[in-house]
Each structure stands twice: as structure tokens, then as C-alpha cells.
C-alpha positions as CSV (number, residue, x, y, z in Angstrom):
1,M,5.8,4.7,-2.9
2,Q,7.8,5.6,0.2
3,V,9.0,8.8,-1.4
4,L,5.5,9.8,-2.2
5,I,4.2,9.0,1.2
6,K,7.2,11.0,2.8
7,L,6.2,14.1,0.8
8,V,2.6,13.8,1.6
9,L,3.5,13.5,5.2
10,L,5.8,16.5,5.1
11,G,3.1,18.6,3.4
12,L,0.4,17.5,5.8
13,T,2.6,18.3,8.7
14,L,3.3,21.8,7.3
15,V,-0.4,22.4,6.9
16,L,-1.2,21.2,10.4
17,V,1.6,23.3,11.9
18,F,1.5,26.6,10.0
19,I,-2.2,27.0,8.8
20,N,-4.8,28.5,11.2
21,P,-7.7,26.2,11.8
22,A,-10.1,29.1,11.3
23,Y,-8.7,29.7,7.8
24,I,-9.5,26.2,6.4
25,G,-12.3,25.3,8.8
26,R,-12.1,23.4,12.0
27,A,-13.8,20.2,10.7
28,T,-11.3,20.1,7.7
29,Y,-8.4,20.8,10.1
30,Y,-9.2,18.1,12.6
31,S,-10.0,15.7,10.0
32,L,-6.4,15.8,8.7
33,F,-5.1,14.3,12.0
34,P,-6.5,10.9,11.3
35,L,-5.2,11.0,7.8
36,L,-1.7,11.9,9.2
37,F,-1.8,8.9,11.6
38,A,-3.0,6.5,8.9
39,L,-0.2,7.7,6.6
40,V,2.4,7.1,9.3
41,W,1.0,3.7,9.9
42,V,1.2,2.8,6.1
43,F,4.8,4.2,6.0
44,Y,5.8,2.0,8.9
45,R,4.2,-1.1,7.4
46,I,5.9,-0.7,4.0
47,T,9.2,0.4,5.3
48,Y,9.8,-2.0,8.4
49,Y,7.1,-4.6,8.9
50,V,7.9,-8.2,7.8
51,S,5.0,-10.6,7.9
52,E,5.2,-14.3,8.5
53,K,4.0,-15.0,5.1
54,Q,6.9,-12.8,3.5
55,A,9.4,-14.5,5.8
56,H,8.3,-18.0,4.8
57,Q,8.4,-17.1,1.0
58,H,12.0,-15.6,1.4
59,D,13.5,-18.5,3.5
60,D,11.7,-21.7,2.8
61,V,12.9,-23.2,5.9
62,A,10.4,-24.6,8.6
63,C,10.4,-22.5,11.7
64,S,8.7,-23.3,14.9
65,L,8.3,-19.7,16.0
66,S,8.5,-16.3,14.4
67,L,8.2,-12.9,16.2
68,F,8.2,-9.4,14.8
69,C,10.8,-7.5,16.9
70,A,13.7,-5.1,16.6
71,M,17.3,-5.9,17.4
72,V,19.2,-3.4,19.4
73,P,22.6,-2.7,17.5
74,S,25.8,-3.3,19.4
75,F,27.2,-0.4,21.3
76,G,24.1,1.6,20.6
77,D,25.1,2.4,17.0
78,G,22.2,3.7,14.9
79,D,18.6,2.7,14.7
80,L,16.9,-0.4,15.7
81,I,17.0,-3.2,13.2
82,R,13.3,-4.1,12.7
83,G,12.4,-7.4,11.2
84,R,11.1,-11.0,11.9
85,L,13.1,-13.4,14.1
86,L,12.8,-17.0,12.9
87,F,13.5,-19.9,15.2
88,T,14.4,-22.8,13.0
89,T,15.6,-26.1,14.1
90,T,19.3,-25.1,13.7
91,D,19.4,-21.2,13.7
92,L,18.0,-18.0,15.0
93,I,17.5,-15.6,11.9
94,L,16.5,-12.0,11.8
95,L,15.0,-11.1,8.4
96,Q,14.8,-7.4,7.5
97,R,13.2,-5.5,4.6
98,M,15.6,-4.2,2.0
99,A,15.4,-0.5,0.9
100,K,12.8,0.4,-1.7
101,G,10.8,-2.8,-1.4
102,K,13.4,-5.1,-3.0
103,G,12.5,-8.1,-0.9
104,L,14.1,-9.4,2.4
105,K,17.6,-9.9,3.6
106,K,19.3,-11.8,6.5
107,A,20.3,-9.1,8.9
108,W,21.6,-11.5,11.7
109,S,21.8,-15.2,12.5
110,V,23.2,-17.4,15.1
111,P,23.2,-21.2,15.5
112,I,20.9,-22.2,18.3
113,K,23.6,-24.4,19.7
114,D,25.5,-21.1,20.5
115,V,22.7,-19.8,22.6
116,K,23.5,-20.3,26.3
117,K,20.5,-18.7,27.9
118,F,17.9,-16.0,27.4
119,S,16.3,-13.5,29.7
120,L,13.2,-11.2,29.5
121,G,13.2,-7.7,30.8
122,P,14.4,-4.2,29.9
123,V,16.8,-4.0,26.9
124,L,16.7,-0.2,26.5
125,S,15.9,2.4,28.9
126,V,12.1,2.3,28.6
127,R,11.7,-0.8,26.3
128,K,11.4,-4.4,27.4
129,G,12.3,-7.3,25.4
130,I,14.5,-10.5,25.2
131,T,18.2,-10.9,25.6
132,F,20.0,-13.9,24.2
133,Q,23.4,-14.7,25.7
134,T,25.5,-16.4,23.0
135,E,29.0,-17.4,22.4
136,G,29.7,-14.1,20.7
137,G,28.1,-11.8,23.4
138,D,24.6,-10.6,24.4
139,V,22.1,-9.8,21.7
140,R,19.1,-7.8,22.7
141,F,15.7,-7.6,21.0
142,V,12.9,-5.2,21.7
143,L,9.7,-7.2,21.9
144,R,6.2,-6.1,23.0
145,N,4.7,-8.4,25.6
146,A,8.0,-10.4,25.9
147,P,7.0,-12.4,29.1
148,K,4.0,-13.8,27.1
149,Y,6.4,-15.7,24.8
150,K,8.8,-17.2,27.4
151,D,7.3,-20.7,27.1
152,A,7.2,-20.5,23.3
153,I,10.8,-19.4,23.0
154,T,12.0,-22.1,25.4
155,K,10.2,-24.7,23.3
156,A,11.4,-23.2,20.0
157,L,15.1,-23.4,21.2
158,G,14.5,-27.1,21.9
159,W,14.9,-26.7,25.7
160,D,12.8,-28.6,28.3
161,E,12.9,-25.4,30.5
162,A,14.6,-22.0,30.4
163,P,18.0,-22.2,32.0
164,S,18.2,-20.5,35.4
165,V,21.1,-18.4,36.7
166,G,22.9,-20.2,39.4
167,V,26.1,-19.8,41.4
168,G,28.9,-22.2,40.8
169,E,30.7,-24.3,43.5
170,E,33.8,-22.1,43.5
171,A,31.7,-18.9,43.9
172,A,29.5,-20.4,46.6
173,A,32.6,-21.6,48.6
174,S,34.3,-18.2,48.5
175,P,34.0,-15.9,51.5
176,S,31.4,-13.2,51.3
177,F,32.0,-9.5,51.7
178,T,30.3,-9.4,55.0
179,E,32.9,-11.8,56.4
180,L,35.9,-9.7,55.3
């Protein structure tokens, strides 16, 4: 299915780029654009999107929150890892579609007890999302409307409130740069 959609997208793009609208008719030419956009949407859905229903069928674990997001790979290697982030009682799990529609796989997971804090804000140059600070380092996820989920994420992690960044006693007692 994916190969067929790719071929149709390629052919449609070639027609839109190289064929003169006057040759095939303006109405026909401009009606191909919605078809192109619809095919791109279908390709995205069958290649990357993981629904809540699929996630619950794959991993029959009760989760308090699930979000469709994309994990930013460490060191900027490769493409974003798109999938569904599940907040279970013990773990954070990212489920991703396997190639050629062969189901889902666990792309990443970490125990909730290893999550020190999370923050909302820019994770890539122009994309906003959520950053989890864990024992193994920071893990960033691109998430649309991330601030909207702050309370839900705090509750899903089992925290009363989101941890705030503070200054320890040693740092507070040290001289500042203005005093030097």
C-alpha cells in the first residue's frame, strides 16, 4: 500500500510540475492539488500515526495518558521517531509503527522513577515540545500544544505538582560574578 501511494504521489507531482495547465485544462490541473494533499495525509497516517486503540491492543497495560508525539533522536541523528507516548503506572513507553504495517514496537522506554523533572518549551529550532530529564540524560519530544498537557503529564507521572528548578544552598551561598 505504501509503495503504491509513493508511486502515485511521484506521478502526480511530476504531472503538476511538468505539465502545462492549459494542456490538460485548468479545472483538472487545480483539482489535482487536493488529491495530492489527501494522498500525503493518507501516507502519513499509514506510515507514522499510532492511535490509542492500536497502542492499547499492542500493550495491554493500563495507561493514564497517551500522546501522539515525536522523539528527537540523541545528537540529532536521523529523523524524528514518531509514535505514541504512553504513561503507565511504572514506565514511560514510546510505541512506533514497524515497517510495512507489521504492527507496533517499543521504540523507547524509561521507568517513571528515573524521571527527575520535565519542562515545556522549544526542543528543536522551530518546534516546541516536552523535555524529560532522566537518570540517563535529557529526552526531548516534539508535541503540538505542549503547555496544554502540563497538568495531565504531572498527574500521569504521579506527582502532586511539577518540580520547579531551584538553587541549592551551596550555590546560593557562593559569591556572585558582580562581587568579584
